[in-house]
N, CA, C and O atoms as CSV, one atom per row, in Angstrom:
chain,resi,resn,atom,element,x,y,z
A,1,UNK,N,N,0.760,-1.347,0.043
A,1,UNK,CA,C,-0.090,0.060,-0.097
A,1,UNK,C,C,0.732,0.919,0.237
A,1,UNK,O,O,1.477,0.838,1.214
A,2,UNK,N,N,0.640,2.270,-0.933
A,2,UNK,CA,C,1.524,3.750,-0.911
A,2,UNK,C,C,0.815,4.514,0.013
A,2,UNK,O,O,-0.395,4.403,0.212
A,3,UNK,N,N,1.625,5.350,0.621
A,3,UNK,CA,C,1.217,6.564,1.395
A,3,UNK,C,C,1.446,7.735,0.539
A,3,UNK,O,O,2.465,7.977,-0.108
A,4,UNK,N,N,0.425,8.396,0.612
A,4,UNK,CA,C,0.482,10.069,-0.011
A,4,UNK,C,C,1.321,10.829,0.924
A,4,UNK,O,O,1.178,11.027,2.131
A,5,UNK,N,N,2.323,11.250,0.015
A,5,UNK,CA,C,3.513,12.568,0.702
A,5,UNK,C,C,2.922,13.925,0.859
A,5,UNK,O,O,2.289,14.439,-0.062
A,6,UNK,N,N,3.107,14.502,1.968
A,6,UNK,CA,C,2.961,15.919,2.071
A,6,UNK,C,C,4.305,16.577,2.416
A,6,UNK,O,O,5.308,16.006,2.845
A,7,UNK,N,N,4.153,17.804,2.166
A,7,UNK,CA,C,5.602,18.724,2.666
A,7,UNK,C,C,5.991,18.461,3.756
A,7,UNK,O,O,5.185,18.090,4.610
A,8,UNK,N,N,7.381,18.583,4.040
A,8,UNK,CA,C,8.024,18.642,5.532
A,8,UNK,C,C,7.095,19.503,6.623
A,8,UNK,O,O,6.592,20.598,6.371
A,9,UNK,N,N,6.982,18.833,7.798
A,9,UNK,CA,C,6.057,19.496,8.444
A,9,UNK,C,C,4.588,19.292,9.022
A,9,UNK,O,O,3.988,19.707,10.013
A,10,UNK,N,N,4.170,18.157,7.550
A,10,UNK,CA,C,2.738,17.881,7.599
A,10,UNK,C,C,2.479,16.421,7.627
A,10,UNK,O,O,1.647,15.846,6.926
A,11,UNK,N,N,3.318,15.836,8.557
A,11,UNK,CA,C,3.286,14.336,8.767
A,11,UNK,C,C,1.951,13.987,9.094
A,11,UNK,O,O,1.292,13.135,8.498
A,12,UNK,N,N,1.457,14.871,10.342
A,12,UNK,CA,C,0.397,14.424,10.830
A,12,UNK,C,C,-0.875,14.244,9.987
A,12,UNK,O,O,-1.890,13.729,10.457
A,13,UNK,N,N,-0.753,14.817,8.350
A,13,UNK,CA,C,-1.942,14.485,7.716
A,13,UNK,C,C,-1.525,13.022,7.045
A,13,UNK,O,O,-2.319,12.359,6.379
A,14,UNK,N,N,-0.379,12.688,7.279
A,14,UNK,CA,C,-0.428,11.016,6.432
A,14,UNK,C,C,-1.620,10.225,6.747
A,14,UNK,O,O,-2.231,9.755,5.787
A,15,UNK,N,N,-1.934,10.062,7.604
A,15,UNK,CA,C,-3.032,9.077,7.864
A,15,UNK,C,C,-4.289,9.405,7.266
A,15,UNK,O,O,-5.214,8.619,7.471
A,16,UNK,N,N,-4.555,10.706,6.369
A,16,UNK,CA,C,-5.563,11.214,5.722
A,16,UNK,C,C,-5.422,11.332,4.196
A,16,UNK,O,O,-6.081,12.024,3.420
A,17,UNK,N,N,-4.419,10.501,3.958
A,17,UNK,CA,C,-4.095,10.596,2.561
A,17,UNK,C,C,-5.272,10.141,1.443
A,17,UNK,O,O,-5.252,10.502,0.267
A,18,UNK,N,N,-6.214,9.349,1.993
A,18,UNK,CA,C,-7.295,9.144,1.542
A,18,UNK,C,C,-8.337,10.059,1.429
A,18,UNK,O,O,-9.507,9.817,1.133
A,19,UNK,N,N,-7.638,11.504,1.777
A,19,UNK,CA,C,-8.781,12.821,1.563
A,19,UNK,C,C,-8.175,13.384,0.620
A,19,UNK,O,O,-8.675,14.493,0.430
A,20,UNK,N,N,-7.014,13.085,-0.339
A,20,UNK,CA,C,-6.335,13.674,-1.070
A,20,UNK,C,C,-7.164,13.124,-2.447
A,20,UNK,O,O,-6.988,12.028,-2.978
A,21,UNK,N,N,-8.231,14.307,-2.937
A,21,UNK,CA,C,-9.082,13.710,-3.983
A,21,UNK,C,C,-9.373,15.036,-4.778
A,21,UNK,O,O,-9.844,16.046,-4.255
A,22,UNK,N,N,-9.006,14.903,-6.218
A,22,UNK,CA,C,-9.380,16.018,-7.230
A,22,UNK,C,C,-10.747,15.689,-7.677
A,22,UNK,O,O,-11.129,14.647,-8.209
A,23,UNK,N,N,-11.555,16.952,-7.316
A,23,UNK,CA,C,-12.832,17.082,-7.555
A,23,UNK,C,C,-13.884,17.315,-6.714
A,23,UNK,O,O,-14.166,16.504,-5.832
A,24,UNK,N,N,-14.503,18.335,-6.883
A,24,UNK,CA,C,-15.469,18.058,-5.573
A,24,UNK,C,C,-16.597,17.028,-5.380
A,24,UNK,O,O,-17.208,16.854,-4.326
A,25,UNK,N,N,-16.814,16.295,-6.663
A,25,UNK,CA,C,-17.857,15.324,-6.623
A,25,UNK,C,C,-17.361,14.397,-5.447
A,25,UNK,O,O,-18.054,14.107,-4.472
A,26,UNK,N,N,-15.909,13.919,-5.696
A,26,UNK,CA,C,-15.236,12.651,-5.040
A,26,UNK,C,C,-15.314,13.162,-3.953
A,26,UNK,O,O,-15.739,12.293,-3.191
A,27,UNK,N,N,-15.090,14.418,-3.233
A,27,UNK,CA,C,-14.950,14.814,-2.038
A,27,UNK,C,C,-16.198,14.691,-1.296
A,27,UNK,O,O,-16.273,14.231,-0.156
A,28,UNK,N,N,-17.185,15.126,-2.000
A,28,UNK,CA,C,-18.450,15.210,-1.272
A,28,UNK,C,C,-18.988,13.881,-1.266
A,28,UNK,O,O,-19.653,13.656,-0.255
A,29,UNK,N,N,-18.889,12.713,-2.265
A,29,UNK,CA,C,-18.850,11.340,-2.083
A,29,UNK,C,C,-18.317,10.840,-0.847
A,29,UNK,O,O,-18.977,10.220,-0.013
A,30,UNK,N,N,-16.863,11.188,-0.741
A,30,UNK,CA,C,-16.106,10.725,0.510
A,30,UNK,C,C,-17.065,11.327,1.860
A,30,UNK,O,O,-17.438,10.540,2.730
A,31,UNK,N,N,-17.318,12.410,1.906
A,31,UNK,CA,C,-17.734,12.994,3.099
A,31,UNK,C,C,-19.033,12.067,3.416
A,31,UNK,O,O,-19.078,11.536,4.525
A,32,UNK,N,N,-20.172,11.832,2.422
A,32,UNK,CA,C,-21.133,11.491,2.788
A,32,UNK,C,C,-21.374,9.704,2.997
A,32,UNK,O,O,-22.324,8.967,3.261
A,33,UNK,N,N,-19.973,9.559,2.718
A,33,UNK,CA,C,-19.384,7.927,3.161
A,33,UNK,C,C,-18.933,7.727,4.264
A,33,UNK,O,O,-18.793,6.573,4.669
A,34,UNK,N,N,-18.621,8.719,4.956
A,34,UNK,CA,C,-17.920,8.846,6.423
A,34,UNK,C,C,-18.649,8.751,7.639
A,34,UNK,O,O,-19.731,9.274,7.374
A,35,UNK,N,N,-18.665,8.399,8.754
A,35,UNK,CA,C,-19.265,8.783,9.968
A,35,UNK,C,C,-18.817,10.003,10.456
A,35,UNK,O,O,-17.762,10.560,10.154
A,36,UNK,N,N,-19.929,10.509,11.458
A,36,UNK,CA,C,-19.285,11.789,11.962
A,36,UNK,C,C,-17.944,11.642,13.011
A,36,UNK,O,O,-17.268,12.647,13.232
A,37,UNK,N,N,-17.700,10.719,13.458
A,37,UNK,CA,C,-16.255,10.478,14.316
A,37,UNK,C,C,-15.182,10.441,13.180
A,37,UNK,O,O,-14.093,10.963,13.419
A,38,UNK,N,N,-15.389,9.906,12.048
A,38,UNK,CA,C,-14.374,9.852,11.172
A,38,UNK,C,C,-14.130,11.521,10.457
A,38,UNK,O,O,-12.954,11.883,10.404
A,39,UNK,N,N,-14.744,12.086,10.152
A,39,UNK,CA,C,-15.086,13.567,9.893
A,39,UNK,C,C,-14.377,14.457,10.655
A,39,UNK,O,O,-13.512,15.242,10.265
A,40,UNK,N,N,-14.892,14.250,12.025
A,40,UNK,CA,C,-14.378,14.977,13.203
A,40,UNK,C,C,-13.062,14.756,13.310
A,40,UNK,O,O,-12.420,15.788,13.504
A,41,UNK,N,N,-12.174,13.348,13.226
A,41,UNK,CA,C,-10.981,13.249,13.649
A,41,UNK,C,C,-9.911,13.974,12.465
A,41,UNK,O,O,-8.866,14.574,12.719
A,42,UNK,N,N,-10.563,13.699,11.000
A,42,UNK,CA,C,-9.923,14.639,9.989
A,42,UNK,C,C,-9.926,16.113,10.470
A,42,UNK,O,O,-8.830,16.620,10.709
A,43,UNK,N,N,-11.138,16.909,10.648
A,43,UNK,CA,C,-11.358,18.095,10.813
A,43,UNK,C,C,-10.381,18.608,11.830
A,43,UNK,O,O,-9.639,19.522,11.471
A,44,UNK,N,N,-10.293,18.196,12.907
A,44,UNK,CA,C,-9.348,18.433,14.011
A,44,UNK,C,C,-8.220,18.360,13.807
A,44,UNK,O,O,-7.570,19.264,14.332
A,45,UNK,N,N,-7.464,17.375,13.036
A,45,UNK,CA,C,-6.146,17.461,12.712
A,45,UNK,C,C,-5.909,18.402,11.549
A,45,UNK,O,O,-4.843,19.011,11.461
A,46,UNK,N,N,-6.752,18.521,10.768
A,46,UNK,CA,C,-6.196,19.167,9.373
A,46,UNK,C,C,-6.767,20.746,9.645
A,46,UNK,O,O,-6.230,21.686,9.059
A,47,UNK,N,N,-7.573,20.897,10.313
A,47,UNK,CA,C,-7.823,22.222,10.687
A,47,UNK,C,C,-6.907,23.289,11.530
A,47,UNK,O,O,-7.011,24.513,11.446
A,48,UNK,N,N,-5.976,22.560,12.373
A,48,UNK,CA,C,-5.219,22.783,13.067
A,48,UNK,C,C,-3.634,23.069,12.201
A,48,UNK,O,O,-2.742,23.862,12.503
A,49,UNK,N,N,-3.695,22.297,11.281
A,49,UNK,CA,C,-2.719,22.547,10.255
A,49,UNK,C,C,-2.962,23.557,9.424
A,49,UNK,O,O,-2.043,24.180,8.893
A,50,UNK,N,N,-4.329,23.849,9.205
A,50,UNK,CA,C,-4.559,24.717,8.081
A,50,UNK,C,C,-3.961,26.213,7.664
A,50,UNK,O,O,-3.948,26.714,6.540
A,51,UNK,N,N,-3.415,26.838,9.056
A,51,UNK,CA,C,-2.652,28.294,8.907
A,51,UNK,C,C,-1.614,27.880,8.374
A,51,UNK,O,O,-1.281,28.575,7.414
A,52,UNK,N,N,-0.800,26.838,8.640
A,52,UNK,CA,C,0.692,26.495,8.062
A,52,UNK,C,C,0.502,25.890,6.808
A,52,UNK,O,O,1.465,25.922,6.042
A,53,UNK,N,N,-0.716,25.251,6.371
A,53,UNK,CA,C,-0.863,24.907,4.693
A,53,UNK,C,C,-0.927,25.810,4.030
A,53,UNK,O,O,-0.272,25.881,2.990
A,54,UNK,N,N,-1.874,26.925,4.511
A,54,UNK,CA,C,-2.002,28.188,3.636
A,54,UNK,C,C,-0.511,29.038,3.244
A,54,UNK,O,O,-0.049,29.505,2.203
A,55,UNK,N,N,-0.114,28.970,4.471
A,55,UNK,CA,C,1.540,29.792,4.104
A,55,UNK,C,C,2.287,29.167,3.552
A,55,UNK,O,O,3.305,29.748,3.176
A,56,UNK,N,N,2.121,27.599,3.226
A,56,UNK,CA,C,3.044,26.995,2.256
A,56,UNK,C,C,2.484,27.111,0.916
A,56,UNK,O,O,3.236,27.441,-0.002
A,57,UNK,N,N,1.051,26.840,0.658
A,57,UNK,CA,C,0.522,26.917,-0.584
A,57,UNK,C,C,0.597,28.444,-1.187
A,57,UNK,O,O,0.649,28.612,-2.406
A,58,UNK,N,N,0.600,29.407,-0.385
A,58,UNK,CA,C,0.639,30.861,-0.778
A,58,UNK,C,C,2.083,31.181,-1.323
A,58,UNK,O,O,2.352,32.170,-2.005
A,59,UNK,N,N,2.890,30.301,-0.965
A,59,UNK,CA,C,4.356,30.727,-1.245
A,59,UNK,C,C,4.783,29.959,-2.842
A,59,UNK,O,O,5.926,29.971,-3.301
A,60,UNK,N,N,3.792,29.430,-3.400
A,60,UNK,CA,C,3.741,28.758,-4.710
A,60,UNK,C,C,2.886,28.985,-5.556
A,60,UNK,O,O,1.720,29.167,-5.206
A,61,UNK,N,N,3.232,29.026,-6.768
A,61,UNK,CA,C,1.955,29.242,-7.722
A,61,UNK,C,C,1.649,27.781,-7.883
A,61,UNK,O,O,2.365,26.804,-7.661
A,62,UNK,N,N,0.425,27.862,-8.316
A,62,UNK,CA,C,-0.323,26.528,-8.524
A,62,UNK,C,C,0.249,25.649,-9.460
A,62,UNK,O,O,0.144,24.424,-9.406
A,63,UNK,N,N,0.849,26.280,-10.310
A,63,UNK,CA,C,1.024,25.369,-11.640
A,63,UNK,C,C,2.922,24.944,-11.263
A,63,UNK,O,O,3.656,24.300,-12.012
A,64,UNK,N,N,3.223,25.418,-10.193
A,64,UNK,CA,C,4.901,25.061,-9.622
A,64,UNK,C,C,4.858,24.232,-8.423
A,64,UNK,O,O,5.895,23.937,-7.830
A,65,UNK,N,N,3.616,23.810,-8.008
A,65,UNK,CA,C,3.406,22.886,-6.719
A,65,UNK,C,C,4.415,21.799,-6.989
A,65,UNK,O,O,4.609,21.463,-8.158
A,66,UNK,N,N,4.992,21.292,-6.124
A,66,UNK,CA,C,5.953,20.084,-6.096
A,66,UNK,C,C,4.654,19.025,-5.890
A,66,UNK,O,O,3.600,19.474,-5.439
A,67,UNK,N,N,4.770,17.706,-6.214
A,67,UNK,CA,C,3.728,16.745,-5.709
A,67,UNK,C,C,2.997,16.712,-4.426
A,67,UNK,O,O,1.807,16.580,-4.140
A,68,UNK,N,N,4.106,16.876,-3.729
A,68,UNK,CA,C,3.503,16.715,-2.248
A,68,UNK,C,C,2.571,18.024,-1.523
A,68,UNK,O,O,1.848,17.927,-0.531
A,69,UNK,N,N,2.847,19.302,-2.383
A,69,UNK,CA,C,2.161,20.492,-2.306
A,69,UNK,C,C,0.993,20.077,-2.727
A,69,UNK,O,O,0.013,20.115,-1.984
A,70,UNK,N,N,0.928,19.571,-4.115
A,70,UNK,CA,C,-0.428,19.306,-4.701
A,70,UNK,C,C,-1.123,18.524,-3.802
A,70,UNK,O,O,-2.187,19.039,-3.459
A,71,UNK,N,N,-0.828,17.232,-3.204
A,71,UNK,CA,C,-1.604,16.525,-2.336
A,71,UNK,C,C,-2.302,17.586,-1.256
A,71,UNK,O,O,-3.523,17.721,-1.181
A,72,UNK,N,N,-1.396,18.284,-0.471
A,72,UNK,CA,C,-1.765,19.461,0.229
A,72,UNK,C,C,-2.664,20.317,-0.298
A,72,UNK,O,O,-3.424,20.811,0.535
A,73,UNK,N,N,-2.817,20.649,-1.428
A,73,UNK,CA,C,-3.957,21.534,-1.750
A,73,UNK,C,C,-5.551,20.602,-1.829
A,73,UNK,O,O,-6.648,21.091,-1.561
A,74,UNK,N,N,-5.323,19.348,-2.214
A,74,UNK,CA,C,-6.462,18.696,-2.424
A,74,UNK,C,C,-6.677,18.578,-1.227
A,74,UNK,O,O,-7.866,18.843,-1.055
A,75,UNK,N,N,-6.129,18.292,-0.151
A,75,UNK,CA,C,-6.485,17.882,1.073
A,75,UNK,C,C,-7.091,18.940,1.740
A,75,UNK,O,O,-8.178,18.831,2.307
A,76,UNK,N,N,-6.304,20.158,1.685
A,76,UNK,CA,C,-7.231,21.571,1.985
A,76,UNK,C,C,-8.639,21.772,1.371
A,76,UNK,O,O,-9.525,22.418,1.931
A,77,UNK,N,N,-8.761,21.195,0.235
A,77,UNK,CA,C,-10.352,21.375,-0.465
A,77,UNK,C,C,-11.084,20.197,0.243
A,77,UNK,O,O,-12.240,20.435,0.592
A,78,UNK,N,N,-10.595,19.001,0.496
A,78,UNK,CA,C,-11.559,18.253,1.386
A,78,UNK,C,C,-11.728,18.909,2.669
A,78,UNK,O,O,-12.840,18.723,3.163
A,79,UNK,N,N,-10.948,19.609,3.326
A,79,UNK,CA,C,-11.021,20.082,4.377
A,79,UNK,C,C,-12.409,21.211,4.472
A,79,UNK,O,O,-13.152,21.239,5.454
A,80,UNK,N,N,-12.549,21.952,3.466
A,80,UNK,CA,C,-13.568,22.778,2.845
A,80,UNK,C,C,-14.782,21.947,2.829
A,80,UNK,O,O,-15.803,22.119,3.496
A,81,UNK,N,N,-14.526,21.016,1.967
A,81,UNK,CA,C,-16.014,20.303,1.993
A,81,UNK,C,C,-16.322,19.446,3.401
A,81,UNK,O,O,-17.520,19.203,3.547
A,82,UNK,N,N,-15.626,19.052,4.239
A,82,UNK,CA,C,-16.057,18.661,5.488
A,82,UNK,C,C,-16.405,19.823,6.354
A,82,UNK,O,O,-17.482,19.606,6.910
A,83,UNK,N,N,-15.988,20.760,6.613
A,83,UNK,CA,C,-16.165,21.906,7.300
A,83,UNK,C,C,-17.719,21.882,7.585
A,83,UNK,O,O,-18.096,21.354,8.631
A,84,UNK,N,N,-18.424,22.297,6.918
A,84,UNK,CA,C,-20.016,22.597,7.144
A,84,UNK,C,C,-20.278,21.452,7.489
A,84,UNK,O,O,-21.073,21.624,8.413
A,85,UNK,N,N,-20.100,20.093,7.327
A,85,UNK,CA,C,-20.930,18.734,7.929
A,85,UNK,C,C,-20.372,18.711,9.418
A,85,UNK,O,O,-21.084,18.076,10.195
A,86,UNK,N,N,-19.294,19.255,9.928
A,86,UNK,CA,C,-18.704,19.588,11.399
A,86,UNK,C,C,-19.087,20.504,12.028
A,86,UNK,O,O,-19.442,20.471,13.206
A,87,UNK,N,N,-19.050,21.771,11.052
A,87,UNK,CA,C,-19.444,23.203,12.175
A,87,UNK,C,C,-20.677,23.564,11.975
A,87,UNK,O,O,-21.053,24.621,12.483
A,88,UNK,N,N,-21.645,22.722,11.142
A,88,UNK,CA,C,-23.123,23.634,10.757
A,88,UNK,C,C,-23.844,22.366,10.926
A,88,UNK,O,O,-24.593,22.478,11.896
A,89,UNK,N,N,-23.932,21.158,10.361
A,89,UNK,CA,C,-25.059,20.197,10.306
A,89,UNK,C,C,-24.668,19.145,11.274
A,89,UNK,O,O,-25.602,18.347,11.338
A,90,UNK,N,N,-23.940,18.883,11.859
A,90,UNK,CA,C,-23.210,17.911,12.545
A,90,UNK,C,C,-23.847,16.322,12.221
A,90,UNK,O,O,-24.127,15.421,13.012
A,91,UNK,N,N,-23.960,16.388,10.585
A,91,UNK,CA,C,-24.102,15.239,10.060
A,91,UNK,C,C,-23.194,15.304,8.564
A,91,UNK,O,O,-22.754,16.339,8.064
A,92,UNK,N,N,-23.068,14.105,8.086
A,92,UNK,CA,C,-22.361,14.097,6.587
A,92,UNK,C,C,-23.289,14.766,5.324
A,92,UNK,O,O,-22.743,15.220,4.318
A,93,UNK,N,N,-24.788,14.765,5.515
A,93,UNK,CA,C,-25.566,15.004,4.525
A,93,UNK,C,C,-25.801,16.502,4.692
A,93,UNK,O,O,-25.391,17.090,5.693
A,94,UNK,N,N,-26.446,17.106,3.736
A,94,UNK,CA,C,-26.903,18.664,4.201
A,94,UNK,C,C,-28.429,18.066,4.631
A,94,UNK,O,O,-29.110,17.295,3.955
A,95,UNK,N,N,-28.734,18.584,5.813
A,95,UNK,CA,C,-30.372,18.631,6.175
A,95,UNK,C,C,-31.068,18.933,5.442
A,95,UNK,O,O,-30.773,19.815,4.636
A,96,UNK,N,N,-32.281,18.311,5.434
A,96,UNK,CA,C,-33.589,18.764,4.649
A,96,UNK,C,C,-33.388,19.194,3.262
A,96,UNK,O,O,-34.075,20.122,2.836
A,97,UNK,N,N,-32.300,18.476,2.316
A,97,UNK,CA,C,-31.891,18.710,1.401
A,97,UNK,C,C,-32.181,17.746,0.140
A,97,UNK,O,O,-31.740,17.817,-1.006
A,98,UNK,N,N,-33.007,16.886,0.687
A,98,UNK,CA,C,-33.260,15.543,-0.347
A,98,UNK,C,C,-32.223,14.824,-1.059
A,98,UNK,O,O,-31.543,14.026,-0.414
A,99,UNK,N,N,-32.000,14.992,-2.318
A,99,UNK,CA,C,-31.045,14.192,-2.971
A,99,UNK,C,C,-30.171,15.535,-3.573
A,99,UNK,O,O,-30.186,15.961,-4.727
A,100,UNK,N,N,-29.628,15.903,-2.742
A,100,UNK,CA,C,-28.821,17.291,-3.293
A,100,UNK,C,C,-27.523,16.562,-3.622
A,100,UNK,O,O,-27.135,15.512,-3.111
A,101,UNK,N,N,-26.758,17.480,-4.801
A,101,UNK,CA,C,-25.522,17.135,-5.234
A,101,UNK,C,C,-24.907,18.224,-5.503
A,101,UNK,O,O,-25.580,19.254,-5.543
A,102,UNK,N,N,-23.386,18.290,-5.773
A,102,UNK,CA,C,-22.830,19.264,-5.797
A,102,UNK,C,C,-22.092,19.106,-6.878
A,102,UNK,O,O,-21.357,18.121,-6.959
A,103,UNK,N,N,-22.161,20.109,-7.965
A,103,UNK,CA,C,-21.342,20.328,-9.184
A,103,UNK,C,C,-20.573,21.540,-9.182
A,103,UNK,O,O,-20.995,22.680,-9.374
A,104,UNK,N,N,-19.349,21.156,-8.934
A,104,UNK,CA,C,-18.425,22.622,-8.972
A,104,UNK,C,C,-18.204,23.011,-10.455
A,104,UNK,O,O,-18.122,22.264,-11.429
A,105,UNK,N,N,-18.142,24.095,-10.403
A,105,UNK,CA,C,-18.165,24.825,-11.989
A,105,UNK,C,C,-16.559,25.184,-12.259
A,105,UNK,O,O,-16.090,25.467,-13.361
A,106,UNK,N,N,-15.821,25.109,-11.001
A,106,UNK,CA,C,-14.400,25.727,-11.133
A,106,UNK,C,C,-13.369,24.918,-10.252
A,106,UNK,O,O,-13.587,24.906,-9.041
A,107,UNK,N,N,-12.428,24.340,-10.665
A,107,UNK,CA,C,-11.732,23.544,-9.705
A,107,UNK,C,C,-10.502,24.244,-9.971
A,107,UNK,O,O,-10.346,25.053,-10.885
A,108,UNK,N,N,-9.380,23.789,-8.879
A,108,UNK,CA,C,-7.964,24.358,-9.025
A,108,UNK,C,C,-7.171,23.799,-10.313
A,108,UNK,O,O,-7.189,22.572,-10.412
A,109,UNK,N,N,-6.507,24.477,-11.273
A,109,UNK,CA,C,-6.092,24.280,-12.229
A,109,UNK,C,C,-4.758,23.560,-12.309
A,109,UNK,O,O,-3.803,24.250,-12.665
A,110,UNK,N,N,-4.578,22.491,-12.078
A,110,UNK,CA,C,-3.137,22.049,-11.813
A,110,UNK,C,C,-2.872,21.075,-12.869
A,110,UNK,O,O,-1.774,20.521,-12.936
């Protein structure tokens, strides 16, 4: 089994390599397939490192990110997808939304 690599200083994110997902649809499907305990654990670790992740990502042009930086970017996008479930709804799905879906119009161009 291969592990997803992150930049130095982000080793705590390695257990969450399965959150390195390109595409909002993939991230949304992952979110609704998880328990709240799984989402909370990911959220707690990733949110703590978010300021450092933003600082790292802001030092690079998107097109010049090394592979481990791209992994960090996609994981941060997953954190955004998870944050509403953790902070607002306390459940993986959007409450009272029926068969809702997310269709992203624009993704980071890498």
